[in-house]
C-alpha beads as a LAMMPS data file, in Angstrom:
LAMMPS data file: protein, C-alpha beads

310 atoms
309 bonds

1 atom types
1 bond types

-500.0 500.0 xlo xhi
-500.0 500.0 ylo yhi
-500.0 500.0 zlo zhi

Masses

1 110.0

Atoms # bond

1 1 1 10.365 -5.058 -5.388
2 1 1 12.954 -7.374 -3.995
3 1 1 14.587 -7.587 -0.631
4 1 1 18.248 -6.677 -0.399
5 1 1 18.694 -9.087 2.484
6 1 1 18.317 -12.767 3.192
7 1 1 16.376 -14.317 6.061
8 1 1 17.508 -13.360 9.538
9 1 1 19.452 -15.901 11.542
10 1 1 21.197 -13.851 14.214
11 1 1 19.633 -12.874 17.530
12 1 1 19.304 -9.118 18.235
13 1 1 21.899 -7.396 20.384
14 1 1 19.456 -4.763 21.564
15 1 1 15.750 -5.190 22.252
16 1 1 13.306 -2.964 20.333
17 1 1 12.579 0.378 21.938
18 1 1 8.846 -0.189 21.854
19 1 1 8.181 -1.440 25.432
20 1 1 4.758 0.072 25.957
21 1 1 1.786 -1.872 24.577
22 1 1 0.363 -0.394 21.397
23 1 1 -3.335 0.381 21.035
24 1 1 -5.146 -2.585 19.572
25 1 1 -6.880 -2.550 16.244
26 1 1 -10.682 -2.453 16.446
27 1 1 -10.649 -5.996 15.075
28 1 1 -8.174 -8.053 17.084
29 1 1 -8.246 -10.662 14.317
30 1 1 -6.549 -8.236 11.919
31 1 1 -3.619 -7.874 14.352
32 1 1 -2.466 -11.408 13.597
33 1 1 -3.110 -11.482 9.851
34 1 1 -0.178 -10.470 7.633
35 1 1 -0.507 -6.963 6.265
36 1 1 1.936 -4.298 5.035
37 1 1 2.827 -0.649 4.869
38 1 1 4.955 1.271 2.374
39 1 1 6.712 4.606 2.810
40 1 1 9.394 6.701 1.131
41 1 1 13.038 6.999 2.061
42 1 1 15.521 9.293 0.323
43 1 1 18.033 7.506 -1.879
44 1 1 20.840 8.970 0.264
45 1 1 19.330 7.636 3.514
46 1 1 18.531 4.187 2.091
47 1 1 22.119 3.058 2.636
48 1 1 21.923 3.723 6.364
49 1 1 18.763 1.599 6.624
50 1 1 20.433 -1.278 4.749
51 1 1 23.754 -1.066 6.615
52 1 1 27.066 -2.619 5.633
53 1 1 26.392 -5.901 3.872
54 1 1 22.715 -5.631 4.880
55 1 1 23.593 -5.776 8.606
56 1 1 21.224 -3.004 9.766
57 1 1 18.155 -4.165 7.866
58 1 1 18.855 -7.769 8.945
59 1 1 19.059 -6.653 12.579
60 1 1 15.812 -4.664 12.248
61 1 1 14.052 -7.712 10.795
62 1 1 15.369 -9.880 13.626
63 1 1 14.305 -7.408 16.327
64 1 1 10.827 -6.754 14.936
65 1 1 9.839 -10.079 13.351
66 1 1 8.656 -8.141 10.263
67 1 1 9.956 -8.432 6.700
68 1 1 11.606 -5.278 5.341
69 1 1 12.059 -4.793 1.583
70 1 1 13.554 -1.881 -0.290
71 1 1 13.096 -0.911 -3.938
72 1 1 16.202 -1.015 -6.120
73 1 1 18.373 2.056 -6.360
74 1 1 16.826 3.081 -9.703
75 1 1 13.222 2.511 -8.613
76 1 1 11.909 5.827 -7.321
77 1 1 8.371 6.887 -6.509
78 1 1 7.164 9.031 -9.463
79 1 1 8.006 12.717 -9.117
80 1 1 10.589 12.063 -6.386
81 1 1 14.116 10.719 -5.987
82 1 1 12.932 8.575 -3.071
83 1 1 12.986 4.815 -2.833
84 1 1 10.184 2.701 -1.389
85 1 1 10.386 0.635 1.804
86 1 1 7.762 -2.075 2.241
87 1 1 7.370 -3.643 5.695
88 1 1 5.126 -6.688 6.076
89 1 1 3.999 -8.934 8.919
90 1 1 1.521 -8.615 11.789
91 1 1 0.494 -5.065 12.745
92 1 1 2.553 -5.182 15.961
93 1 1 5.671 -6.454 14.150
94 1 1 5.289 -3.821 11.419
95 1 1 5.025 -1.024 13.993
96 1 1 8.194 -2.224 15.747
97 1 1 10.048 -2.271 12.410
98 1 1 8.720 1.152 11.348
99 1 1 9.906 2.661 14.633
100 1 1 13.371 1.128 14.220
101 1 1 13.651 2.481 10.654
102 1 1 12.324 5.960 11.527
103 1 1 14.645 6.138 14.538
104 1 1 17.544 5.316 12.247
105 1 1 16.496 7.935 9.689
106 1 1 16.116 10.579 12.432
107 1 1 19.604 9.808 13.710
108 1 1 20.964 10.676 10.238
109 1 1 19.395 14.165 10.240
110 1 1 21.738 16.953 11.446
111 1 1 20.674 18.258 14.887
112 1 1 20.275 21.836 13.657
113 1 1 17.733 20.702 11.044
114 1 1 15.610 18.876 13.638
115 1 1 15.646 21.898 15.958
116 1 1 14.399 24.126 13.162
117 1 1 11.217 22.080 12.859
118 1 1 10.768 21.733 16.644
119 1 1 11.598 18.001 16.668
120 1 1 8.853 17.334 14.128
121 1 1 9.738 15.430 10.994
122 1 1 7.647 13.936 8.198
123 1 1 7.147 10.463 6.837
124 1 1 5.295 9.853 3.562
125 1 1 3.232 6.676 3.403
126 1 1 2.219 5.194 0.040
127 1 1 -1.451 4.143 0.057
128 1 1 -3.425 2.753 -2.916
129 1 1 -6.016 5.351 -3.879
130 1 1 -8.864 2.854 -3.545
131 1 1 -8.182 2.592 0.213
132 1 1 -7.728 6.324 0.919
133 1 1 -11.482 6.783 1.406
134 1 1 -11.330 4.585 4.508
135 1 1 -8.679 6.831 6.050
136 1 1 -10.594 10.013 5.176
137 1 1 -13.998 8.780 6.388
138 1 1 -17.375 10.370 5.807
139 1 1 -16.947 14.131 5.640
140 1 1 -13.333 13.702 6.760
141 1 1 -14.419 12.365 10.174
142 1 1 -11.887 9.508 10.365
143 1 1 -8.806 11.513 9.439
144 1 1 -9.861 14.276 11.867
145 1 1 -10.143 11.747 14.695
146 1 1 -6.692 10.332 13.803
147 1 1 -5.174 13.840 13.920
148 1 1 -6.796 14.549 17.295
149 1 1 -5.776 11.213 18.809
150 1 1 -2.167 11.205 17.553
151 1 1 -1.529 14.987 17.587
152 1 1 0.281 14.476 14.249
153 1 1 -0.426 16.380 11.061
154 1 1 -1.882 14.044 8.390
155 1 1 -2.290 15.136 4.761
156 1 1 -3.345 13.060 1.753
157 1 1 -2.062 14.089 -1.683
158 1 1 -4.618 15.153 -4.258
159 1 1 -5.628 12.654 -6.918
160 1 1 -5.225 15.414 -9.482
161 1 1 -1.483 15.555 -8.784
162 1 1 -1.039 11.911 -9.696
163 1 1 0.990 10.816 -12.688
164 1 1 -1.148 9.200 -15.368
165 1 1 -1.663 5.546 -14.500
166 1 1 -0.404 5.930 -10.926
167 1 1 -2.889 4.416 -8.488
168 1 1 -1.144 5.353 -5.232
169 1 1 -1.376 8.519 -3.157
170 1 1 1.005 9.870 -0.538
171 1 1 -0.196 10.204 3.040
172 1 1 2.191 12.595 4.807
173 1 1 2.440 12.281 8.590
174 1 1 4.174 15.187 10.395
175 1 1 5.109 15.102 14.075
176 1 1 7.513 13.797 16.672
177 1 1 8.417 10.117 16.396
178 1 1 5.847 9.274 19.081
179 1 1 3.097 11.219 17.280
180 1 1 4.021 9.649 13.945
181 1 1 3.970 6.136 15.407
182 1 1 0.523 6.711 16.917
183 1 1 -0.796 8.041 13.583
184 1 1 0.761 5.177 11.589
185 1 1 -0.775 2.662 14.018
186 1 1 -4.235 4.193 13.501
187 1 1 -3.816 4.368 9.699
188 1 1 -2.449 0.821 9.333
189 1 1 -5.138 -0.639 11.619
190 1 1 -7.837 1.123 9.572
191 1 1 -6.380 -0.044 6.239
192 1 1 -6.076 -3.638 7.467
193 1 1 -9.754 -3.763 8.442
194 1 1 -10.462 -3.954 4.695
195 1 1 -9.802 -7.557 3.616
196 1 1 -8.677 -6.345 0.196
197 1 1 -5.815 -4.249 1.582
198 1 1 -3.637 -7.144 2.863
199 1 1 -4.423 -8.994 -0.401
200 1 1 -2.777 -6.203 -2.413
201 1 1 0.530 -6.891 -0.604
202 1 1 1.550 -9.565 -3.127
203 1 1 0.660 -7.602 -6.250
204 1 1 3.849 -7.197 -8.321
205 1 1 4.684 -3.542 -8.785
206 1 1 7.548 -1.423 -9.938
207 1 1 7.930 2.268 -10.647
208 1 1 10.925 1.738 -12.912
209 1 1 8.716 1.577 -16.026
210 1 1 5.446 3.342 -16.859
211 1 1 2.197 1.436 -16.474
212 1 1 0.652 0.107 -19.666
213 1 1 -2.533 2.127 -19.617
214 1 1 -3.908 0.634 -22.827
215 1 1 -4.053 -2.863 -21.306
216 1 1 -5.544 -1.673 -18.043
217 1 1 -3.169 -4.264 -16.603
218 1 1 -0.321 -4.396 -14.127
219 1 1 3.225 -3.946 -15.394
220 1 1 4.086 -7.541 -14.629
221 1 1 7.346 -6.425 -13.026
222 1 1 8.271 -7.646 -9.594
223 1 1 7.936 -10.856 -7.672
224 1 1 7.471 -14.240 -9.309
225 1 1 5.196 -16.644 -7.507
226 1 1 6.161 -20.253 -6.908
227 1 1 2.621 -21.412 -6.181
228 1 1 1.668 -23.209 -9.407
229 1 1 -2.052 -23.076 -8.656
230 1 1 -1.925 -19.313 -8.220
231 1 1 0.225 -18.912 -11.360
232 1 1 -2.339 -20.708 -13.484
233 1 1 -4.244 -18.162 -15.526
234 1 1 -8.016 -18.207 -15.275
235 1 1 -10.766 -16.110 -16.847
236 1 1 -14.112 -15.005 -15.475
237 1 1 -16.853 -13.053 -17.237
238 1 1 -19.434 -11.187 -15.178
239 1 1 -22.367 -9.027 -16.197
240 1 1 -22.568 -5.395 -15.067
241 1 1 -25.510 -3.095 -15.805
242 1 1 -24.747 -0.759 -18.690
243 1 1 -25.318 2.365 -16.565
244 1 1 -22.766 1.177 -13.982
245 1 1 -19.923 0.660 -16.454
246 1 1 -18.835 4.299 -16.104
247 1 1 -18.303 3.766 -12.373
248 1 1 -15.958 0.858 -13.040
249 1 1 -13.999 2.615 -15.803
250 1 1 -13.732 5.984 -14.035
251 1 1 -12.493 9.272 -15.450
252 1 1 -9.814 8.571 -18.061
253 1 1 -9.892 4.879 -17.123
254 1 1 -8.617 5.684 -13.617
255 1 1 -10.889 3.286 -11.662
256 1 1 -10.329 0.294 -13.898
257 1 1 -6.553 0.814 -13.760
258 1 1 -6.744 1.066 -9.976
259 1 1 -8.660 -2.210 -9.701
260 1 1 -6.303 -3.882 -12.157
261 1 1 -3.190 -2.665 -10.348
262 1 1 -4.480 -3.565 -6.878
263 1 1 -5.642 -7.044 -7.908
264 1 1 -3.034 -7.912 -10.537
265 1 1 -5.739 -8.974 -13.035
266 1 1 -6.449 -7.730 -16.562
267 1 1 -9.954 -6.393 -17.156
268 1 1 -11.737 -6.043 -20.483
269 1 1 -15.199 -4.544 -20.987
270 1 1 -17.364 -5.440 -23.985
271 1 1 -18.388 -2.794 -26.512
272 1 1 -21.690 -0.970 -26.172
273 1 1 -24.529 -3.207 -27.277
274 1 1 -22.499 -6.381 -26.644
275 1 1 -24.489 -7.806 -23.727
276 1 1 -24.552 -11.008 -21.682
277 1 1 -27.016 -13.396 -23.279
278 1 1 -30.626 -12.522 -22.439
279 1 1 -29.712 -9.381 -20.447
280 1 1 -28.762 -5.743 -20.919
281 1 1 -25.613 -6.246 -18.850
282 1 1 -22.233 -5.552 -20.441
283 1 1 -19.597 -8.286 -20.301
284 1 1 -16.653 -7.665 -17.978
285 1 1 -13.917 -10.237 -18.586
286 1 1 -11.278 -10.661 -15.868
287 1 1 -8.059 -12.603 -16.529
288 1 1 -5.205 -13.522 -14.201
289 1 1 -4.332 -15.877 -11.355
290 1 1 -7.305 -17.235 -9.397
291 1 1 -6.531 -14.886 -6.507
292 1 1 -6.212 -11.862 -8.819
293 1 1 -9.474 -12.668 -10.632
294 1 1 -11.445 -13.044 -7.383
295 1 1 -9.917 -9.866 -5.924
296 1 1 -10.792 -7.865 -9.064
297 1 1 -14.344 -9.262 -9.169
298 1 1 -14.862 -8.326 -5.518
299 1 1 -13.553 -4.782 -6.073
300 1 1 -15.800 -4.307 -9.135
301 1 1 -18.897 -5.512 -7.273
302 1 1 -17.955 -3.308 -4.307
303 1 1 -17.799 -0.218 -6.548
304 1 1 -21.282 -0.986 -7.899
305 1 1 -22.649 -1.721 -4.391
306 1 1 -21.275 1.549 -2.992
307 1 1 -22.889 3.458 -5.868
308 1 1 -26.239 1.754 -5.188
309 1 1 -26.071 2.686 -1.474
310 1 1 -25.252 6.357 -2.029

Bonds

1 1 1 2
2 1 2 3
3 1 3 4
4 1 4 5
5 1 5 6
6 1 6 7
7 1 7 8
8 1 8 9
9 1 9 10
10 1 10 11
11 1 11 12
12 1 12 13
13 1 13 14
14 1 14 15
15 1 15 16
16 1 16 17
17 1 17 18
18 1 18 19
19 1 19 20
20 1 20 21
21 1 21 22
22 1 22 23
23 1 23 24
24 1 24 25
25 1 25 26
26 1 26 27
27 1 27 28
28 1 28 29
29 1 29 30
30 1 30 31
31 1 31 32
32 1 32 33
33 1 33 34
34 1 34 35
35 1 35 36
36 1 36 37
37 1 37 38
38 1 38 39
39 1 39 40
40 1 40 41
41 1 41 42
42 1 42 43
43 1 43 44
44 1 44 45
45 1 45 46
46 1 46 47
47 1 47 48
48 1 48 49
49 1 49 50
50 1 50 51
51 1 51 52
52 1 52 53
53 1 53 54
54 1 54 55
55 1 55 56
56 1 56 57
57 1 57 58
58 1 58 59
59 1 59 60
60 1 60 61
61 1 61 62
62 1 62 63
63 1 63 64
64 1 64 65
65 1 65 66
66 1 66 67
67 1 67 68
68 1 68 69
69 1 69 70
70 1 70 71
71 1 71 72
72 1 72 73
73 1 73 74
74 1 74 75
75 1 75 76
76 1 76 77
77 1 77 78
78 1 78 79
79 1 79 80
80 1 80 81
81 1 81 82
82 1 82 83
83 1 83 84
84 1 84 85
85 1 85 86
86 1 86 87
87 1 87 88
88 1 88 89
89 1 89 90
90 1 90 91
91 1 91 92
92 1 92 93
93 1 93 94
94 1 94 95
95 1 95 96
96 1 96 97
97 1 97 98
98 1 98 99
99 1 99 100
100 1 100 101
101 1 101 102
102 1 102 103
103 1 103 104
104 1 104 105
105 1 105 106
106 1 106 107
107 1 107 108
108 1 108 109
109 1 109 110
110 1 110 111
111 1 111 112
112 1 112 113
113 1 113 114
114 1 114 115
115 1 115 116
116 1 116 117
117 1 117 118
118 1 118 119
119 1 119 120
120 1 120 121
121 1 121 122
122 1 122 123
123 1 123 124
124 1 124 125
125 1 125 126
126 1 126 127
127 1 127 128
128 1 128 129
129 1 129 130
130 1 130 131
131 1 131 132
132 1 132 133
133 1 133 134
134 1 134 135
135 1 135 136
136 1 136 137
137 1 137 138
138 1 138 139
139 1 139 140
140 1 140 141
141 1 141 142
142 1 142 143
143 1 143 144
144 1 144 145
145 1 145 146
146 1 146 147
147 1 147 148
148 1 148 149
149 1 149 150
150 1 150 151
151 1 151 152
152 1 152 153
153 1 153 154
154 1 154 155
155 1 155 156
156 1 156 157
157 1 157 158
158 1 158 159
159 1 159 160
160 1 160 161
161 1 161 162
162 1 162 163
163 1 163 164
164 1 164 165
165 1 165 166
166 1 166 167
167 1 167 168
168 1 168 169
169 1 169 170
170 1 170 171
171 1 171 172
172 1 172 173
173 1 173 174
174 1 174 175
175 1 175 176
176 1 176 177
177 1 177 178
178 1 178 179
179 1 179 180
180 1 180 181
181 1 181 182
182 1 182 183
183 1 183 184
184 1 184 185
185 1 185 186
186 1 186 187
187 1 187 188
188 1 188 189
189 1 189 190
190 1 190 191
191 1 191 192
192 1 192 193
193 1 193 194
194 1 194 195
195 1 195 196
196 1 196 197
197 1 197 198
198 1 198 199
199 1 199 200
200 1 200 201
201 1 201 202
202 1 202 203
203 1 203 204
204 1 204 205
205 1 205 206
206 1 206 207
207 1 207 208
208 1 208 209
209 1 209 210
210 1 210 211
211 1 211 212
212 1 212 213
213 1 213 214
214 1 214 215
215 1 215 216
216 1 216 217
217 1 217 218
218 1 218 219
219 1 219 220
220 1 220 221
221 1 221 222
222 1 222 223
223 1 223 224
224 1 224 225
225 1 225 226
226 1 226 227
227 1 227 228
228 1 228 229
229 1 229 230
230 1 230 231
231 1 231 232
232 1 232 233
233 1 233 234
234 1 234 235
235 1 235 236
236 1 236 237
237 1 237 238
238 1 238 239
239 1 239 240
240 1 240 241
241 1 241 242
242 1 242 243
243 1 243 244
244 1 244 245
245 1 245 246
246 1 246 247
247 1 247 248
248 1 248 249
249 1 249 250
250 1 250 251
251 1 251 252
252 1 252 253
253 1 253 254
254 1 254 255
255 1 255 256
256 1 256 257
257 1 257 258
258 1 258 259
259 1 259 260
260 1 260 261
261 1 261 262
262 1 262 263
263 1 263 264
264 1 264 265
265 1 265 266
266 1 266 267
267 1 267 268
268 1 268 269
269 1 269 270
270 1 270 271
271 1 271 272
272 1 272 273
273 1 273 274
274 1 274 275
275 1 275 276
276 1 276 277
277 1 277 278
278 1 278 279
279 1 279 280
280 1 280 281
281 1 281 282
282 1 282 283
283 1 283 284
284 1 284 285
285 1 285 286
286 1 286 287
287 1 287 288
288 1 288 289
289 1 289 290
290 1 290 291
291 1 291 292
292 1 292 293
293 1 293 294
294 1 294 295
295 1 295 296
296 1 296 297
297 1 297 298
298 1 298 299
299 1 299 300
300 1 300 301
301 1 301 302
302 1 302 303
303 1 303 304
304 1 304 305
305 1 305 306
306 1 306 307
307 1 307 308
308 1 308 309
309 1 309 310
């Protein structure tokens, strides 16, 4: 995804509406660390968010301190005609920007339509499937507490409805703007507690072309990195017990594609019987930038650790 605007230089004419302090994340440290959130916007409404010559989106960036990026006009979320907005920065800055964007989108909806739904509208967040468990919680406890605290309706799309190779799910938040903002704050704070979530912000992604499922790798579309050290390809081979390989691969290769997409690394698993020397562990070879390789290794080991605990 690329931004349709350049860096902000002008000062805002109007201060952001968010005057009241927002609830703090359980870990205050995560408030300062850069993170991100993605959500859908209809292709028709995208123009109003951008503004003439990028004026609106530039103003929103200036007011909030967050970075706002929009997918190109032919890059829709699968199964929809909606474009993707990605907002990145500190949690507080992101929430200011989200409120500015949602306010703008609400102002574009005809009054009679808003009245029909009793001032409640919906926003659909895009969340990598591997992080949805954190939002749901054990026995659905976390999502229930979020619904109670925010008074918003929160629904997570079924994995079964996903397009083949798609590793994201839609989290639909229904409510008034205030209820939505409270729910988004809780969801974003929860996601950002996981160190791997902010790391997935820089993974190149595009929905303009199908994922290459055979490679279990990312599409390679998207941002180019200028950091030469990070660009340098590295390879790591780790050993994973034969009976845990199924957990990493997942049904139809779903888990391994998820890990690959979230980390940006390519992952190859040795054939049955091809073990690490002196062990009965299968070889899992991870290739990509140093950051991608370490992220993928961590996610793989996490999957195995979770399985051992349960």
